[in-house]
C-alpha positions as CSV (number, residue, x, y, z in Angstrom):
1,X,0.0,0.0,0.0
2,X,1.4,3.4,-1.0
3,X,1.9,6.1,1.5
4,X,2.4,9.8,0.7
5,X,5.3,11.6,2.3
6,X,5.0,15.3,3.2
7,X,8.0,17.0,4.8
8,X,7.6,20.3,6.6
9,X,11.0,20.7,8.1
10,X,13.8,21.5,5.7
11,X,15.2,24.3,3.6
12,X,14.9,24.8,-0.2
13,X,18.0,26.6,-1.4
14,X,17.3,28.3,-4.8
15,X,20.5,29.1,-6.7
16,X,21.1,30.7,-10.1
17,X,22.2,28.5,-13.0
18,X,19.5,25.7,-13.1
19,X,20.1,23.4,-16.1
20,X,17.8,24.0,-19.0
21,X,15.7,20.9,-20.0
22,X,17.8,20.4,-23.2
23,X,19.8,17.2,-23.8
24,X,23.0,17.2,-25.8
25,X,25.6,14.5,-26.3
26,X,28.9,15.5,-24.7
27,X,32.0,15.2,-27.0
28,X,33.7,11.8,-26.6
29,X,36.1,11.9,-23.6
30,X,39.7,10.9,-24.4
31,X,40.3,9.4,-21.0
32,X,38.1,7.9,-18.3
33,X,38.9,7.5,-14.6
34,X,37.8,5.2,-11.9
35,X,38.6,6.4,-8.3
36,X,38.6,3.7,-5.7
37,X,37.9,6.4,-3.1
38,X,34.3,6.6,-4.6
39,X,33.7,3.2,-3.1
40,X,33.9,3.7,0.6
41,X,35.9,1.1,2.6
42,X,36.8,-0.8,-0.6
43,X,40.4,-1.8,-1.0
44,X,41.0,-2.6,-4.7
45,X,42.8,-5.7,-6.0
46,X,43.8,-5.0,-9.6
47,X,43.1,-7.5,-12.3
48,X,44.3,-5.5,-15.3
49,X,47.8,-4.1,-15.4
50,X,49.1,-0.9,-17.0
51,X,49.0,-1.3,-20.8
52,X,46.2,-3.9,-20.7
53,X,43.3,-3.7,-23.2
54,X,39.7,-3.8,-21.9
55,X,36.2,-3.9,-23.2
56,X,33.3,-2.1,-21.7
57,X,32.2,-4.5,-18.9
58,X,35.6,-6.1,-18.3
59,X,36.7,-6.4,-14.7
60,X,39.3,-3.8,-13.7
61,X,39.6,-4.7,-10.0
62,X,37.6,-6.4,-7.2
63,X,37.3,-5.8,-3.5
64,X,40.1,-7.3,-1.5
65,X,37.7,-8.2,1.3
66,X,35.1,-9.8,-1.0
67,X,36.2,-11.1,-4.4
68,X,32.6,-11.4,-5.5
69,X,32.2,-7.5,-5.7
70,X,33.8,-6.6,-9.0
71,X,34.3,-3.2,-10.6
72,X,34.3,-3.0,-14.4
73,X,35.4,-0.6,-17.2
74,X,32.8,1.9,-18.4
75,X,34.4,2.0,-21.8
76,X,36.7,0.0,-24.1
77,X,40.3,1.1,-24.4
78,X,43.7,0.8,-22.8
79,X,44.4,1.1,-19.1
80,X,47.3,3.6,-19.4
81,X,48.0,4.6,-15.8
82,X,47.4,3.5,-12.2
83,X,48.1,6.5,-10.0
84,X,49.0,6.0,-6.4
85,X,49.2,8.2,-3.3
86,X,50.6,7.9,0.1
87,X,51.5,4.3,1.2
88,X,50.9,3.3,-2.5
89,X,47.2,3.6,-2.2
90,X,45.5,3.6,-5.6
91,X,44.0,7.0,-6.2
92,X,43.0,6.9,-9.9
93,X,42.8,4.3,-12.7
94,X,43.0,6.0,-16.0
95,X,41.7,4.4,-19.2
96,X,42.4,5.8,-22.6
97,X,39.2,5.2,-24.6
98,X,38.8,3.7,-28.1
99,X,37.0,5.8,-30.7
100,X,34.1,3.4,-30.4
101,X,33.1,1.1,-27.6
102,X,33.1,-2.6,-27.8
103,X,31.1,-4.4,-25.1
104,X,31.6,-7.7,-23.3
105,X,28.5,-9.8,-23.8
106,X,27.0,-11.2,-20.6
107,X,23.9,-12.5,-22.3
108,X,20.2,-11.6,-22.0
109,X,18.5,-12.5,-18.7
110,X,14.8,-12.2,-18.3
111,X,14.0,-10.7,-14.9
112,X,10.5,-12.2,-14.9
113,X,11.7,-15.8,-15.5
114,X,15.1,-15.7,-13.8
115,X,15.6,-16.8,-10.2
116,X,16.9,-14.6,-7.4
117,X,20.2,-16.4,-7.4
118,X,20.7,-16.0,-11.2
119,X,19.9,-12.3,-11.0
120,X,22.3,-11.8,-8.1
121,X,25.1,-13.7,-9.9
122,X,24.6,-11.6,-13.0
123,X,24.8,-8.3,-11.1
124,X,28.0,-9.4,-9.4
125,X,29.5,-10.8,-12.6
126,X,28.8,-7.6,-14.6
127,X,30.0,-5.1,-12.0
128,X,26.5,-3.7,-11.2
129,X,26.6,-4.7,-7.5
130,X,28.5,-1.4,-6.5
131,X,25.4,0.5,-7.5
132,X,23.5,-1.1,-4.6
133,X,24.2,0.7,-1.3
134,X,23.0,-0.5,2.1
135,X,21.9,1.1,5.4
136,X,23.2,0.9,8.0
137,X,26.7,2.3,7.3
138,X,26.0,3.7,3.8
139,X,28.4,1.4,2.1
140,X,28.2,-1.1,-0.9
141,X,25.7,-3.8,0.0
142,X,26.8,-7.0,1.7
143,X,26.4,-9.8,-0.8
144,X,25.5,-12.3,1.9
145,X,22.6,-10.6,3.5
146,X,19.0,-10.1,2.2
147,X,17.5,-6.7,2.6
148,X,14.3,-6.0,4.4
149,X,13.3,-3.5,1.7
150,X,14.7,-1.6,-1.3
151,X,14.4,2.2,-1.5
152,X,14.7,4.4,-4.6
153,X,14.3,8.2,-4.5
154,X,13.2,9.5,-7.9
155,X,12.7,13.0,-6.6
156,X,15.5,15.5,-6.5
157,X,15.2,18.5,-4.1
158,X,18.9,19.4,-3.6
159,X,20.1,22.8,-5.0
160,X,20.6,22.6,-8.9
161,X,20.3,18.8,-8.8
162,X,19.6,16.6,-11.8
163,X,15.8,16.5,-12.6
164,X,15.2,12.7,-12.3
165,X,11.9,12.9,-14.3
166,X,13.7,14.6,-17.3
167,X,16.7,12.2,-17.2
168,X,14.6,9.0,-17.2
169,X,12.3,9.9,-20.0
170,X,11.9,6.9,-22.4
171,X,13.7,4.5,-20.0
172,X,10.5,2.7,-18.8
173,X,11.5,-0.7,-20.1
174,X,14.9,-0.6,-18.4
175,X,13.4,0.6,-15.1
176,X,10.8,-2.1,-15.2
177,X,13.4,-4.8,-15.8
178,X,15.6,-3.5,-12.9
179,X,12.8,-3.1,-10.3
180,X,11.4,-6.6,-11.2
181,X,14.9,-8.0,-10.7
182,X,15.4,-6.2,-7.3
183,X,11.9,-7.3,-6.1
184,X,13.2,-10.9,-6.3
185,X,16.1,-10.1,-4.1
186,X,14.0,-9.0,-1.1
187,X,11.1,-10.4,0.8
188,X,9.9,-6.9,1.3
189,X,9.0,-4.2,-1.2
190,X,10.8,-1.9,-3.6
191,X,9.7,1.6,-2.5
192,X,10.0,4.4,-5.0
193,X,9.5,8.0,-4.0
194,X,8.4,10.4,-6.8
195,X,7.6,14.1,-6.7
196,X,3.9,14.7,-6.0
197,X,2.2,15.7,-9.3
198,X,5.3,15.0,-11.4
199,X,5.2,13.1,-14.7
200,X,7.5,10.2,-13.5
201,X,8.7,7.3,-15.6
202,X,7.9,5.1,-12.6
203,X,4.2,5.6,-12.8
204,X,2.5,2.5,-14.1
205,X,5.4,0.2,-13.4
206,X,4.7,-3.1,-11.6
207,X,6.6,-4.7,-8.6
208,X,7.0,-1.4,-6.8
209,X,5.3,0.5,-4.0
210,X,5.0,4.1,-5.3
211,X,5.0,7.1,-2.9
212,X,4.2,10.7,-3.6
213,X,6.8,13.0,-1.9
214,X,6.4,16.7,-1.3
215,X,8.1,19.4,0.8
216,X,11.4,21.3,1.0
217,X,14.8,19.7,0.8
218,X,15.7,17.1,2.0
219,X,12.4,15.5,1.0
220,X,14.2,14.0,-2.0
221,X,16.9,12.3,0.1
222,X,16.4,8.6,0.2
223,X,17.3,8.7,4.0
224,X,14.3,11.0,4.6
225,X,12.0,8.6,2.8
226,X,13.3,5.6,4.7
227,X,12.7,7.4,8.0
228,X,9.1,8.1,7.1
229,X,8.3,4.7,5.5
230,X,10.3,2.2,7.6
231,X,13.2,3.3,9.9
232,X,16.1,0.8,10.1
233,X,16.4,-1.0,13.4
234,X,19.3,-2.9,14.8
235,X,19.8,-6.1,12.9
236,X,17.9,-4.9,9.8
237,X,19.3,-4.0,6.4
238,X,17.8,-2.0,3.6
239,X,19.2,-1.3,0.1
240,X,19.2,2.0,-1.7
241,X,19.9,2.6,-5.4
242,X,19.9,5.7,-7.6
243,X,17.4,5.8,-10.5
244,X,20.0,6.2,-13.3
245,X,21.8,3.2,-11.9
246,X,18.6,1.2,-12.2
247,X,18.7,2.0,-16.0
248,X,22.1,0.5,-16.3
249,X,21.0,-2.6,-14.4
250,X,17.9,-2.9,-16.6
251,X,19.9,-2.5,-19.8
252,X,22.3,-5.2,-18.7
253,X,19.5,-7.7,-18.2
254,X,17.7,-6.8,-21.4
255,X,20.7,-6.6,-23.7
256,X,23.6,-8.3,-21.9
257,X,25.8,-5.2,-22.1
258,X,27.2,-3.0,-19.3
259,X,26.3,0.4,-20.7
260,X,27.7,3.0,-18.2
261,X,25.7,5.9,-19.7
262,X,24.9,9.0,-17.6
263,X,22.7,12.0,-18.1
264,X,24.5,14.8,-16.4
265,X,23.0,18.1,-15.3
266,X,25.6,20.8,-15.8
267,X,24.4,23.7,-13.6
268,X,25.6,26.6,-11.6
269,X,25.9,30.4,-11.9
270,X,29.3,30.2,-13.6
271,X,28.1,28.1,-16.5
272,X,27.2,30.1,-19.6
273,X,24.6,27.7,-20.9
274,X,23.7,25.2,-18.2
275,X,21.9,22.1,-19.6
276,X,21.9,18.3,-19.7
277,X,24.6,16.2,-21.3
278,X,24.7,12.5,-22.2
279,X,28.1,11.0,-21.3
280,X,29.6,8.1,-19.4
281,X,30.7,7.2,-15.9
282,X,34.2,8.6,-15.2
283,X,34.4,10.9,-18.3
284,X,36.5,14.1,-18.3
285,X,34.5,17.0,-17.0
286,X,36.1,19.3,-19.5
287,X,34.2,17.6,-22.4
288,X,31.0,19.3,-21.3
289,X,32.3,22.2,-19.2
290,X,34.0,23.8,-22.2
291,X,31.2,22.9,-24.5
292,X,28.9,25.0,-22.4
293,X,31.5,27.5,-21.5
294,X,32.5,29.1,-18.1
295,X,32.0,32.7,-17.2
296,X,35.2,32.9,-15.1
297,X,38.4,31.0,-14.3
298,X,38.2,31.4,-10.5
299,X,35.4,28.8,-10.0
300,X,34.7,25.7,-7.9
301,X,33.8,22.7,-10.0
302,X,31.8,20.1,-8.0
303,X,31.1,16.6,-9.0
304,X,27.6,16.3,-7.4
305,X,25.4,19.0,-5.9
306,X,26.7,21.9,-3.8
307,X,25.8,20.3,-0.5
308,X,27.2,16.8,-0.9
309,X,29.5,16.8,-4.0
310,X,33.2,16.6,-4.2
311,X,35.6,19.3,-5.6
312,X,37.3,18.3,-8.8
313,X,39.6,20.1,-11.2
314,X,38.0,21.5,-14.4
315,X,40.2,18.9,-16.2
316,X,39.3,16.2,-13.7
317,X,36.9,13.3,-14.1
318,X,33.3,12.7,-13.2
319,X,32.6,10.7,-9.9
320,X,31.3,7.2,-10.3
321,X,27.9,8.0,-8.7
322,X,27.6,11.6,-9.8
323,X,24.8,12.7,-12.1
324,X,25.3,16.5,-11.6
325,X,28.2,18.8,-12.1
326,X,27.9,22.2,-10.4
327,X,30.1,25.3,-11.1
328,X,29.9,28.2,-8.6
329,X,32.3,31.1,-7.8
330,X,35.3,30.3,-5.6
331,X,34.8,32.1,-2.2
332,X,38.4,33.2,-1.6
333,X,37.6,36.8,-1.0
334,X,36.5,38.3,2.4
335,X,34.0,41.1,3.2
336,X,35.0,44.0,5.5
337,X,32.8,43.9,8.6
338,X,30.8,41.1,6.9
339,X,29.8,39.9,10.4
340,X,28.4,43.3,11.5
341,X,26.2,44.6,8.7
342,X,22.8,43.7,7.2
343,X,23.0,40.9,4.7
344,X,20.6,40.7,1.7
345,X,22.4,38.4,-0.7
346,X,22.8,35.3,1.4
347,X,20.5,32.6,2.7
348,X,20.1,32.2,6.5
349,X,17.7,30.5,8.8
350,X,18.5,33.2,11.4
351,X,16.9,36.6,11.4
352,X,19.9,38.3,13.0
353,X,21.0,41.0,10.5
354,X,19.8,38.7,7.6
355,X,16.8,39.2,5.5
356,X,16.4,36.1,3.3
357,X,13.3,35.2,5.2
358,X,11.6,38.3,3.7
359,X,12.1,36.9,0.1
360,X,11.5,33.1,0.2
361,X,11.4,32.9,-3.6
362,X,14.6,34.8,-4.3
363,X,17.2,33.0,-6.4
364,X,20.8,33.5,-5.0
365,X,24.3,33.5,-6.5
366,X,26.3,32.0,-3.7
367,X,30.0,31.2,-3.6
368,X,32.0,28.7,-1.5
369,X,32.9,31.1,1.3
370,X,31.8,29.6,4.7
371,X,31.3,33.2,6.1
372,X,32.9,32.2,9.4
373,X,35.4,29.9,11.0
374,X,35.4,26.6,12.8
375,X,34.4,26.8,16.5
376,X,32.8,24.7,19.2
377,X,29.1,23.7,18.8
378,X,26.7,26.6,19.6
379,X,23.2,25.5,20.7
380,X,20.8,27.5,18.5
381,X,18.1,25.1,17.5
382,X,18.8,25.7,13.8
383,X,19.6,22.0,13.2
384,X,16.1,20.9,14.2
385,X,14.5,23.4,11.9
386,X,15.9,21.8,8.8
387,X,16.2,18.2,9.9
388,X,13.0,16.2,9.3
389,X,14.2,12.8,10.6
390,X,12.9,11.6,14.0
391,X,16.4,11.9,15.4
392,X,18.2,14.4,17.6
393,X,20.9,15.9,15.2
394,X,23.0,17.7,17.8
395,X,23.1,14.8,20.2
396,X,24.0,12.2,17.5
397,X,26.8,14.4,16.2
398,X,28.3,14.7,19.7
399,X,28.0,11.0,20.3
400,X,30.0,10.4,17.1
401,X,32.6,12.9,18.1
402,X,33.2,11.2,21.5
403,X,32.8,7.7,19.9
404,X,30.0,6.6,22.3
405,X,28.8,3.5,20.4
406,X,25.9,2.8,22.8
407,X,24.6,6.4,22.5
408,X,25.0,6.3,18.7
409,X,22.9,3.1,18.5
410,X,20.2,4.6,20.8
411,X,20.0,7.8,18.8
412,X,19.3,6.1,15.5
413,X,22.7,5.8,13.8
414,X,21.7,2.7,11.9
415,X,19.5,4.6,9.5
416,X,21.5,7.8,8.7
417,X,24.1,8.6,6.0
418,X,26.4,11.7,5.7
419,X,24.1,13.3,3.1
420,X,21.3,13.4,5.7
421,X,23.3,16.0,7.6
422,X,24.2,18.2,4.6
423,X,21.6,20.9,5.5
424,X,22.5,21.0,9.2
425,X,26.1,21.5,8.1
426,X,24.9,24.3,5.8
427,X,23.1,26.2,8.5
428,X,25.7,25.5,11.2
429,X,27.0,28.7,12.8
430,X,29.9,26.7,14.2
431,X,31.1,25.6,10.8
432,X,31.4,22.0,12.0
433,X,31.9,19.3,9.3
434,X,28.7,17.4,10.0
435,X,29.0,15.0,7.1
436,X,32.5,14.0,8.0
437,X,31.6,13.5,11.6
438,X,28.8,11.2,10.7
439,X,31.0,9.3,8.2
440,X,33.6,8.8,10.9
441,X,31.0,7.6,13.3
442,X,29.6,5.1,10.8
443,X,33.1,3.8,10.0
444,X,33.7,3.2,13.7
445,X,30.4,1.3,14.1
446,X,31.2,-0.8,11.0
447,X,34.6,-1.7,12.5
448,X,33.4,-2.4,16.0
449,X,29.9,-3.8,15.5
450,X,30.0,-4.9,11.8
């Protein structure tokens, strides 16, 4: 039975540079990169050496702790370089692409007729398992455990985020194949959250439980939807997966090919013509950045949205899970007496010398300046205003900082991920790194409790 989700707590941040609903094909990237750091807690064990030829779908490396979890090439080409950092940790795997892709053929597998074991084996074999994340711990799903439910958020509320409904147009067959396959891997349901009143590609699909979601950000976060539909208790596991990754899984089952295609929303106030591009996982950001054009050189390029994304070089590569690239001004300048004068051009939940509350529909041009420096937590009540989960945000952050495992368990750590605290970090007057604190706390629990 479907259940509507309406969020009241939160904050919608309206920024300049929303991507126009126009889809172009990005120029073919010369090189592609896979960064093991995109796969949290995964230590790679290389299969292909430098100079080795690969097809799209060929195994590049697997997880050292679980050989069943494989990571494959998004394109065909030559693995030209394995870059390493401190202690010889692999940082980047660079593949020089062929002019045209050749695909490894895994064979067609009907999701309706196939057994759960056959589907699972195919996802592992073809490198699609890393798309499936689990809670607790917000890591790649354990291959040995069955989830209570599967959650998909097909509604984006983050600033300048990829419009899921636009990106998934015409992908109904692939989505149906993927959700049917996933429904066989759980005894529970495949929950899909869509924007209320939106024309979603998930409408009319079978084997799913559809939910209409409304409200400010973070209504579109999958963690918010999990909290409202079925919080994760100790001993339970749920899976989460992004809609565009469902398309890749569905295409694998229907065609036998690992087609790592991505529809990217290039957005931000520093982009001349923000719009959507069709590209592939790990492609060079420059292929679409310079096609649209940048207004300035002193910019921050973010693989992801402005709240949860990672900084990359304009000549860097797209993150494995990213479907948005945002470009905003670099905040490396400082305002004289900026702390002691009325502020009209910034967003704030406080009414102390700030006036954004008078113009709730204003669109802002914000830079990366934090407008303050790191200090001890100040109790203001701001976190609770933008945090819709039934969890005490300040208390759980402090429990993580002092590494109190019992308190972390009691406060609901099993159901959160770093992205759930992106808004509390944004409004934090103490400039505390909330997402990193939660990530460290989850890593500690994973190590100590497992």
